[in-house]
C-alpha positions, 0 to 999 in steps of 0.5 A: 221494794220497787213495784212495776207500777212505781217504775211506770210512774217514774217513766211517765214523770221522766217523759213529762219532763222532756221538752217538746218538739218546738222547744227542742227545735229552737235549741237545735236551730241555735246549734245549727246557726252556731255551727254554720258561722263557725265554719267561716269559709262556708259562711263567707262563701254563702253570703259573698257569692251572690253579692260578688255576682251582683257586682260583676253583672251589674257593673258589666251590664249597666245601661238603661233598659229601653222602655222600662225606666230602669237600668240593667243594674237595677234589674239584677238586684231583685233577681240576685235576692231571689237566687240568694234565698234559694241558695240559703235554702235549697242548695244549703239543705240539699248538700248539708243533709246529704253529708250528714246522712253519709256521715251517719249523723242522721242515723244517730239522731234518729236513735235519740229521744229527740222528736224528728220534727225538732231536727227539721225545725232546727233546719228551718231556723237556720234557713230563716236566719241565713236567708234574712241576712243574705237578703238584707246584705243584697238590699244594702248593696242594691240601695247604696250602689244601684239606686234601688228604692225600698218600698214605702207602703205597708202593702208592698212590704207585705207582698215582699213578706209572703214572697219571701216566706213562701219562696224560702219554704218551698225551696227548703222543702225541695232541698230536703227532698233532693238531699236523698238523691245523692248516693254519697256526701261527696256527690251531693254538691254536683247533684244539687248545684247543677240544676240550681245553676241551670235554673238561674240562667233560665229564670232571669237571674243572670240573663234579662227575662225579655231575652230568654226564649219562651220555651226556656221560660216555660220550663223555668215556670215549673219551678219556684225561682222564676216566680220569686224573681218576678215577684221581687222585681215587682216589689223593688222596681217601678211599675214601668218595668213590668213590660219586660215580663213574659205576661207584661205584668207582675202576676202576683196571684199566679206567683202565690199559687205556684209558690204555695203549690211548691210548699205543698208539693215539696212537703209531699216529696219530703214525706215520700223520699226522706231517709235517715240512713244512707243507701249503704246502710240499707 
């Protein structure tokens, strides 16, 4: 005859066999990556969009930049890399999570034994893989077609590394936070894409930083994209190009401060705003 103690022991044994959040998050990440690449149209659009825009802008604006020792084409490469990082994190998560919530996928996941952290770890792996692939593709185009020189020093690559990690993390957290704003999955694209598009214009992605009015730059300085662009210009462009920046220097200390602050602020926003159910579900 089975006693209550036996049943409790059985539950404890079963619970002990359940994989942890990290292992489940890794498995969830594999599912997310496979699902992303199975949607071929979405994958092609995600990777092709910044590359196509790089070709367009770098081909139209290819003259030498006076006093900077670079061409306008070279100026676009690090800016497009920054925009690609934000696209694969902020835009991708903001839209996809809103759609998953509207389709009640999040509600069903919340009802399973899977720890909530595993879901977010899966998204982190997806963003990391797509962000690295996007960056590698843009660097390949930049070096082959626009004479971008890859850094030779370890210190410069380390600078690129922390800008990439902090920028990707901050933008991913912002994407998770903004996913709670759309009322439905259908409205997610317009809610997320519009502010991202505006930021690209005022942060030095499509327009040279030295031609943007100061008041617009001051607004863009409140968000991570402007600082990602600036930091990546410092990594991939010669020191002479720093004269184009608003402060006349790369300001790595301020870049680290702002991106780090967005990582913390984005986490707080996620904790305050994230919902597993849509507004219609209560």
